[in-house]
C-alpha positions in Angstrom: -31.6 127.6 109.1 -34.1 129.0 106.6 -36.0 132.2 107.6 -37.9 134.5 105.5 -40.3 136.1 107.8 -38.9 139.8 107.6 -38.6 142.4 104.7 -34.8 141.9 105.0 -34.6 138.4 104.3 -31.5 137.5 102.2 -31.8 138.2 98.5 -35.7 138.6 99.5 -35.9 134.7 99.3 -34.7 133.6 102.9 -31.7 133.7 105.2 -29.8 130.4 105.2 -26.4 130.8 107.2 -27.3 133.7 109.6 -30.2 136.3 109.7 -29.8 139.6 108.4 -31.2 140.7 111.6 -28.2 138.9 113.4 -30.1 135.9 114.4 -27.8 132.9 114.5 -28.9 129.5 112.9 -29.4 127.6 116.1 -31.4 130.3 117.5 -33.4 130.2 114.2 -34.1 126.6 114.5 -35.2 126.7 118.2 -37.5 129.1 117.4 -39.0 126.7 114.5 -39.1 124.1 117.1 -41.1 126.5 119.5 -43.7 126.9 116.8 -43.8 123.3 116.1 -44.6 122.8 119.6 -47.3 125.4 119.4 -48.9 123.5 116.5 -49.2 120.6 118.7 -51.0 122.7 121.4 -53.1 124.0 118.6 -54.0 120.3 117.5 -55.3 119.5 120.9 -56.5 122.9 121.8 -58.8 122.9 118.5 -60.2 119.5 119.7 -61.2 121.3 122.9 -62.6 124.4 121.1 -64.8 122.0 119.1 -66.1 120.9 122.4 -67.0 124.4 123.6 -63.9 125.0 125.7 -60.8 127.3 125.0 -57.8 126.5 127.2 -56.9 129.9 128.3 -53.7 128.6 129.9 -52.7 127.3 126.7 -53.8 130.0 124.9 -51.6 132.7 127.0 -48.6 130.5 126.2 -49.0 130.3 122.4 -49.5 134.1 122.2 -46.3 134.6 124.3 -44.6 132.0 122.3 -45.5 133.2 119.1 -44.6 136.9 119.8 -41.2 135.3 121.2 -40.6 134.3 117.4 -41.1 137.7 116.1 -37.9 139.5 114.5 -35.5 141.1 117.0 -37.1 139.6 120.3 -35.5 136.5 121.5 -31.6 136.2 121.5 -31.0 133.6 124.4 -31.0 130.2 123.4 -31.4 128.9 127.1 -34.7 130.9 127.3 -36.1 129.5 124.1 -35.2 125.8 125.3 -37.1 126.8 128.8 -40.0 127.9 126.5 -39.9 124.7 124.6 -40.1 122.7 127.8 -42.9 124.7 129.0 -44.7 124.2 125.8 -44.4 120.3 125.6 -45.9 120.3 129.3 -48.8 122.5 128.1 -49.3 120.6 124.8 -49.6 117.1 127.0 -51.8 118.9 129.6 -54.1 119.8 126.7 -53.9 116.5 125.1 -55.0 114.8 128.2 -57.9 117.3 128.7 -58.9 116.3 125.0 -58.9 112.7 126.1 -56.0 112.0 123.7 -53.2 111.1 126.2 -52.9 108.1 128.4 -50.7 108.0 131.4 -49.2 111.0 133.2 -48.1 114.3 131.9 -44.3 114.1 131.6 -42.5 116.5 133.9 -39.8 118.6 132.1 -38.4 120.6 135.0 -35.9 118.2 135.8 -34.2 118.0 132.3 -30.7 116.8 132.0 -28.0 118.4 129.8 -28.5 115.4 127.6 -32.3 116.4 127.3 -31.5 119.7 126.3 -29.2 118.5 123.7 -32.0 116.3 122.4 -34.1 119.4 122.2 -31.4 121.0 120.1 -31.0 117.8 117.8 -34.6 118.0 117.2 -34.6 121.8 116.3 -32.1 120.6 113.8 -34.3 117.9 112.1 -35.7 118.6 108.9 -39.2 117.9 110.0 -39.8 121.2 111.9 -38.0 123.4 109.4 -40.2 125.8 107.3 -38.8 124.0 104.4 -40.5 120.5 105.3 -43.3 121.7 103.4 -42.2 120.8 100.0 -44.9 122.4 97.8 -44.1 126.1 97.6 -47.5 127.4 97.3 -48.6 125.3 100.4 -45.5 126.4 102.3 -46.3 130.2 101.2 -50.0 129.8 102.3 -49.1 128.1 105.7 -46.3 130.7 106.6 -48.3 133.8 105.5 -51.1 132.4 108.0 -48.5 131.7 110.8 -46.5 135.1 110.1 -50.0 136.8 110.4 -50.7 134.8 113.6 -47.6 136.0 115.1 -48.6 139.7 114.9 -52.1 138.9 116.0 -50.4 137.0 119.2 -48.4 140.1 120.1 -51.3 142.4 120.0 -53.5 139.8 121.8 -50.8 139.6 124.6 -50.4 143.2 125.2 -54.3 143.3 125.5 -54.3 140.3 127.9 -51.6 142.2 130.2 -54.3 144.9 130.7 -56.9 142.3 131.4 -58.7 142.3 128.1 -59.2 139.2 125.9 -61.5 137.3 123.8 -61.8 133.4 123.4 -62.4 134.2 119.7 -58.8 135.4 119.3 -57.4 132.4 121.3 -59.5 129.8 119.4 -58.6 131.3 116.2 -54.8 130.9 117.0 -55.4 127.1 117.8 -57.3 126.5 114.8 -54.8 128.2 112.5 -52.0 126.6 114.1 -53.6 123.2 113.6 -54.5 123.9 110.0 -51.0 124.0 109.3 -50.6 120.0 109.8 -53.4 119.2 107.6 -53.7 118.6 103.8 -56.4 121.6 103.0 -57.3 122.7 99.8 -55.9 125.9 98.6 -59.4 127.7 98.8 -59.5 126.5 102.6 -56.0 128.0 103.3 -56.8 131.3 101.5 -60.1 131.3 103.7 -57.8 131.0 106.8 -55.7 133.8 105.8 -58.6 136.1 105.1 -60.0 135.1 108.5 -56.8 135.9 110.1 -57.4 139.4 108.7 -60.7 139.7 110.3 -59.2 138.4 113.8 -56.5 141.1 113.5 -59.1 143.6 113.0 -60.8 142.2 116.2 -57.6 142.0 118.2 -56.3 145.4 117.4 -59.9 147.0 118.4 -59.6 145.0 121.6 -56.2 146.3 122.2 -57.3 149.9 121.5 -60.2 149.5 123.8 -57.7 148.2 126.6 -55.0 151.2 126.1 -57.7 153.7 126.0 -59.9 152.4 128.8 -56.6 152.3 130.9 -54.8 155.3 130.0 -57.3 157.6 128.3 -57.5 158.6 124.4 -54.4 159.9 122.9 -54.5 163.7 122.6 -52.6 166.1 120.0 -49.2 166.6 121.8 -46.1 168.4 121.3 -43.2 165.9 122.3 -39.7 167.2 123.3 -36.9 165.6 121.4 -34.1 167.3 123.2 -32.2 165.9 126.5 -32.4 167.1 130.0 -29.6 167.5 132.6 -30.6 164.4 134.9 -29.7 160.6 134.5 -32.2 158.9 132.4 -33.8 155.7 131.6 -34.8 155.1 127.9 -37.7 152.9 127.3 -38.2 151.2 124.0 -40.7 148.6 122.7 -44.5 148.8 122.7 -45.7 147.8 126.4 -47.7 150.6 128.1 -48.2 148.9 131.2 -44.4 148.8 131.6 -44.6 152.3 130.8 -46.9 153.2 133.6 -45.2 151.2 136.3 -41.9 152.7 135.4 -43.2 156.3 135.6 -44.8 155.4 138.9 -41.6 153.9 140.2 -39.0 156.6 139.0 -41.1 159.5 140.3 -39.2 161.4 142.8 -35.9 159.6 142.2 -34.3 162.2 140.2 -34.3 159.8 137.1 -35.9 161.2 134.0 -37.6 158.8 131.5 -37.5 158.9 127.8 -39.4 157.1 125.1 -37.4 155.5 122.1 -38.9 154.0 118.9 -42.4 152.9 119.0 -42.7 153.8 122.6 -42.7 157.4 121.3 -46.7 157.4 121.4 -46.8 156.9 125.1 -46.3 160.7 124.9 -49.8 161.3 123.7 -51.4 159.4 126.5 -53.3 161.7 129.3 -52.2 159.2 131.9 -48.5 159.7 131.5 -48.6 163.3 131.0 -48.9 164.0 134.8 -45.2 162.9 135.5 -43.0 166.0 135.3 -40.1 163.7 135.0 -41.4 162.3 131.7 -39.2 164.3 129.5 -40.0 163.3 125.8 -38.4 161.0 123.0 -34.9 160.4 122.4 -33.6 159.2 119.0 -35.6 157.5 116.3 -36.3 154.3 114.6 -35.3 150.8 116.0 -32.5 150.1 113.6 -30.7 153.5 115.0 -30.6 152.0 118.5 -26.7 151.2 118.4 -25.5 154.7 118.4 -28.4 156.0 120.2 -28.3 153.7 122.9 -24.6 154.6 123.3 -25.1 158.2 123.2 -28.0 158.3 125.7 -25.6 157.0 128.4 -28.5 156.0 130.9 -30.1 152.6 131.5 -32.2 151.2 128.7 -35.3 149.1 129.0 -36.7 147.0 126.2 -40.3 145.9 126.7 -41.0 144.0 123.5 -39.4 143.4 120.0 -37.0 145.7 118.0 -33.9 144.8 120.1 -30.8 144.6 117.7 -27.6 142.7 118.7 -24.9 145.0 120.1 -22.0 145.9 118.1 -18.4 145.1 119.1 -17.8 148.8 119.9 -21.1 149.2 121.7 -20.6 149.6 125.7 -24.0 149.7 126.8 -24.7 145.9 127.7 -24.3 146.5 131.5 -27.0 149.2 131.2 -29.3 147.1 129.0 -32.4 145.4 130.8 -35.0 143.3 129.2 -38.5 142.4 130.4 -41.6 140.6 129.1 -40.8 138.2 126.0 -37.5 140.0 125.0 -34.2 138.3 126.2 -30.6 139.0 125.2 -27.4 137.3 126.6 -25.7 139.3 129.1 -28.5 141.7 129.5 -30.4 141.9 133.0 -33.8 140.8 132.9 -36.6 141.9 134.8 -39.1 139.2 135.8 -42.9 139.3 135.2 -45.1 141.0 137.6 -46.3 138.9 140.5 -50.4 138.3 140.4 -52.1 141.5 141.2 -48.7 143.4 141.6 -46.4 145.4 139.3 -42.8 144.8 137.9 -40.0 145.7 140.2 -37.6 148.1 138.3 -35.4 149.0 141.3 -32.3 147.5 139.9 -32.9 149.5 136.6 -33.5 152.6 138.7 -30.4 151.9 140.6 -28.4 151.5 137.4 -29.6 154.7 136.1 -28.8 156.9 139.0 -25.1 155.8 138.3 -25.2 157.1 134.7 -24.3 160.4 133.2 -27.1 162.5 131.6 -28.0 161.6 127.8 -26.1 163.4 125.2 -28.4 165.7 123.4 -28.6 164.6 119.6 -31.1 166.8 118.5 -33.7 169.4 119.8 -37.1 171.0 119.2 -40.5 169.0 119.4 -42.5 166.9 117.2 -46.5 166.7 117.0 -48.5 163.4 117.5 -51.7 162.0 119.0 -53.8 161.8 116.0 -55.6 158.5 117.0 -59.3 158.0 115.9 -60.9 159.8 118.9 -58.8 162.8 118.4 -59.2 163.0 114.6 -62.9 162.3 114.8 -63.2 165.1 117.3 -62.0 167.3 114.3 -64.0 165.6 111.9 -65.9 168.8 110.8 -62.9 170.7 110.2 -61.3 167.7 108.0 -64.5 167.1 106.2 -64.7 171.0 105.3 -61.1 170.9 104.1 -62.0 168.0 101.8 -65.2 169.5 100.5 -63.5 172.9 99.9 -60.6 171.2 98.0 -58.1 172.6 100.7 -57.2 168.7 101.2 -57.2 166.9 97.8 -56.0 163.3 99.1 -54.8 161.2 102.1 -51.9 158.9 102.0 -51.7 156.1 104.5 -48.0 155.7 105.2 -48.2 153.6 108.1 -46.0 150.6 109.0 -42.4 149.8 109.8 -39.1 151.5 109.2 -35.9 149.4 108.4 -32.1 149.9 107.6 -32.4 149.1 103.7 -31.3 152.3 101.8 -34.5 151.8 99.5 -36.5 153.2 102.4 -35.5 156.5 101.4 -38.3 156.3 99.0 -40.6 157.0 102.1 -39.0 160.1 102.7 -38.8 161.2 99.3 -42.6 160.6 98.8 -43.6 162.6 101.8 -41.3 165.7 100.7 -42.7 165.4 97.2 -46.3 165.1 97.8 -48.4 168.1 96.7 -49.0 170.6 99.6 -52.7 169.8 99.7 -52.2 166.2 100.5 -52.1 164.9 104.2 -50.1 161.8 105.4 -51.8 159.4 107.9 -49.1 157.4 109.6 -48.8 154.7 112.5 -45.9 152.6 113.6 -42.2 153.3 113.2 -42.3 154.1 109.6 -43.1 157.7 110.7 -39.5 158.1 111.5 -38.8 158.5 107.8 -40.8 161.7 107.8 -42.0 162.9 111.0 -39.2 165.4 111.8 -39.6 167.0 108.2 -41.1 170.6 108.0 -44.2 169.7 105.9 -46.4 172.4 107.2 -50.1 172.4 107.6 -53.4 172.7 105.8 -55.6 175.2 107.6 -54.2 174.1 111.0 -54.3 170.5 110.0 -50.6 169.2 110.4 -49.9 167.5 107.2 -48.3 164.4 109.1 -51.1 162.8 111.5 -49.6 160.2 113.7 -51.9 158.1 115.2 -49.4 155.9 117.3 -47.7 152.5 117.3 -48.3 149.9 114.6 -51.3 148.5 116.3 -52.8 152.1 116.2 -53.0 151.2 112.4 -56.5 150.3 113.6 -57.1 153.9 114.3 -56.4 154.8 110.6 -59.2 152.3 109.8 -61.8 153.8 112.2 -61.1 157.1 110.5 -61.4 155.9 107.1 -64.5 154.2 107.8 -66.2 157.1 109.5 -65.2 159.4 106.6 -66.8 156.9 104.3 -69.9 157.3 106.4 -69.9 161.0 106.4 -69.5 161.2 102.6 -72.3 158.9 102.0 -70.2 156.3 100.3 -70.8 152.6 99.7 -67.3 151.5 99.3 -64.1 152.5 101.6 -62.0 152.5 98.2 -64.2 155.5 96.8 -62.5 157.8 99.6 -59.7 160.1 98.4 -57.2 157.8 100.4 -54.2 155.8 98.9 -52.2 153.3 101.0 -48.3 153.6 100.5 -47.2 150.8 103.2 -43.9 150.2 104.4 -43.4 146.9 106.1 -40.5 144.8 108.0 -41.9 142.5 110.5 -44.7 140.2 111.3 -47.1 142.6 113.1 -47.0 144.5 109.9 -48.4 141.5 108.1 -51.2 141.5 110.5 -52.0 144.9 109.8 -51.9 144.2 106.2 -54.4 141.3 106.3 -56.5 143.4 108.6 -56.8 146.2 105.9 -57.6 143.4 103.2 -60.3 142.1 105.6 -61.7 145.7 105.6 -62.1 145.8 101.9 -59.0 148.0 101.2 -57.7 147.5 97.7 -54.9 148.8 95.7 -52.2 149.0 98.4 -48.6 149.8 97.6 -46.5 147.7 99.6 -42.6 147.9 100.2 -39.6 148.1 99.9 -40.2 144.7 98.4 -43.3 142.4 98.5 -42.9 139.7 101.3 -40.4 136.9 100.4 -42.6 134.3 102.0 -45.2 134.7 99.0 -44.8 132.5 96.3 -45.4 133.8 92.8 -48.9 132.0 92.7 -49.9 133.2 96.1 -48.7 136.8 95.4 -50.9 136.6 92.3 -54.0 135.7 94.2 -53.3 139.0 96.4 -52.8 141.0 93.2 -55.9 139.5 91.4 -58.1 139.9 94.4 -56.9 142.9 96.2 -54.7 144.7 93.6 -51.6 144.8 96.0 -48.8 146.3 94.1 -45.0 147.0 94.8 -43.6 150.4 95.1 -42.4 152.0 92.1 -40.5 155.3 91.4 -41.3 158.3 93.7 -42.6 160.5 90.8 -44.7 157.7 89.2 -46.3 156.4 92.5 -47.4 160.0 93.6 -48.8 160.6 90.1 -50.8 157.6 90.3 -51.9 158.1 93.8 -53.2 161.5 93.2 -55.1 160.3 90.2 -56.8 157.8 92.7 -54.7 154.7 91.3 
C-alpha cells in the first residue's frame, strides 16, 4: 500500500505496510481501485458535461465513493468491492451515453468469487496505485486535487441528502478526476487545484444553506457535558438529517440522545432543542472514542467518518451501529432511507434500551453556536470592541484534532494568547481548548465555536463582513491570524477554500501535508505564504504583530 492522505501518515511521507489510522493494506488498495473507477466515470462524465449534460446519478455515486475513501470511514472490504461493482456499471452506462461504448453494459450483479478475486488482484496492481505517477511533482498536484475533491464530495453529499445540489459542483468533480488521467502542464494542474478552492467555497455555502434552511440558524447555546440516568444513544459523525430522524424516533422511548465529536454542533440548532431527551454532548474528539464509547455503555451510531478500529479490550462492538458511507466488520449497518422516507433506527433504539446509563466522565457545560448569522447579529458589539481596543486580534484555530502529542501546541497557544484576543473555531480542533476557562471580553466569549468543519465557511463569512464594515480592500488587512490544524481530507478542502478567498499567511500544523512535494509546497509558500507552525511563544508573538 501507499497512503499519505492524512496528517498522521508514517514519517510524514506515507504509510506502506499498514495505515497509522489502522487501515490494512488490502483495504487501502481497494480504496485506490475505487478512486481509479471514479476517474473512469469522470473521463466520460466530462464528455457529457462538454455536451451540456451532467449525469446526476453518476455524480451522486462519485460523491459517495470519494467520501468512502476519506480517513476512518470504510473498514469492510466486501462493502468496497460492492461499491467498485456499482462504479463499473455506472462508468459503462456513462460511457454508453457519451457514445464511446458499443455493446451492452455489463451486469456485475452476478459476480462469482473468482470475479471478486480479480477485483482484488486489480487493486494490487501498480497501475492503480498512487505511486503509478512517477514524477513527484505531478503526483503531488494530482493527489492534492483528488484529496481536496474528497472533502468537496463529502460536503456535497451532505447537502444532497437535504435536497440541495448544484451541477457546477458535480461537473467539477468529473473534470477534476478526468484531469488526473491527462498529461497537463504544471500551470494547468495548479489552476485546477485553485479552482477546487473556489468549488469548495461554493459547496460549503450550499451546505450551510441546506443546514440552516432545514434546521434553523445555530444559536448561542449552553451544552451540557454531563450524563443522565436513562439509557442512551451516542451519535457521532456529521449528518444532521440522521440526527433529526433519530431524535424523532427516540422521543417518548425513555432513551436519551447525546452527541459526540463533530456532532456536538447539533446542540446549537433550534430544530433539535425542542427534544427534551436530547441531553447534550458526551466526551471529546474522535480519537478518544475507544475509552469514551466504552464508558458510555449505550448504543453508538456513526453517521460519517471518524470511526476508529476497536482495540482488543473494547467490548462495544455489539452496541456499534453504522449508517451512510460508514462501515465496520461486525457492526450492524442501518440501510439508507427509502425514497421520501426516513431511516429505520428501531434496532438501534431496541439495543439502547437494554443498556446501562452512561458513566459520567465530566460535568458542567460548554458554550457554542457562533456561526455567521449569530456573530453578525452581534456585529456592532464586536466592531465596538475592536475599535475600542478591547479586542486586539482574532485567531482562527479551526480544523481537525488528532492523536499526536504535538497537538498540545494548540492548547498551549489558546492558554497563552493575550487576554484581548478571541479564538474563532470550527471542526474538532476545538476540543483542544473549548473546555478551558478562558473567560470573555465584555461578554464576548474568547472562544467562538462556529460548528463542524464545514462551518469554517461561517468564519469566512464573518471575516468578509468585518472587511466590509471596516472599509478594507483586502481580507488580509483585518486583525485576524490563521493557525489551522488539519488531519483529514475535508480540512484540505477548507484550506483550499481559504486560499481561494485570498487568505494569506496561514500557519498549518502540526505538520505540512506529506503529499506536498518540496516544489509544490514552495508554490504555496510563494503564492500564499503558507507556513508550518513553530514554537508557541514565537507564533503568538508573530501573530500579535500581524505576521
